N, C-alpha and C positions, 0 to 999 in steps of 0.2 A: 601522362601529360606533363609538360615542363614549360617553364616561363623564365626568361632572363630578366633580372632586375638589377638596376645600377645602384650600388651602395657606395657613395663617395667616388673613388677612382676605380673601384672594382666592380666587375659584373658577376653576379651570383645567379646560379641556375636553381630554381625551386621546382620540386617535383610534387605532383599530387596523384592520388590513386584514381584509377578509373573504376566504374562500378564492377567490372569483372575482377579487377585486382582486389577490391574490398571483399567480394565474395570469397575469393581464394584465401585472403587473410583471415576471414572469419572461420573458414574450414580448418585452417592450421591451428588457430586458437582453440577451437573445439577439440581438435585432436590432442593437444597438450593438456587439456583440462580433464580428459578421460583417464580412468585407471588403466594401468599398463595391460591388464588382461583384455580389456575391451579393444585397445589399440591393436594388440596382436591378433585378436579374433577378426577385426576389420581387415587387416592385411592378408590374412590367410583365406578369407572367404569372400 
């Protein structure tokens, strides 16, 4: 989702996450918090 906002003479586009994007971000965060052995096991199986 995005929204244009006028800031003085400039237009700035702000982005926000959708619920699907938040779910994906949480999965990526969980992946990086795991030990490397668990990550490799998840990728192989």
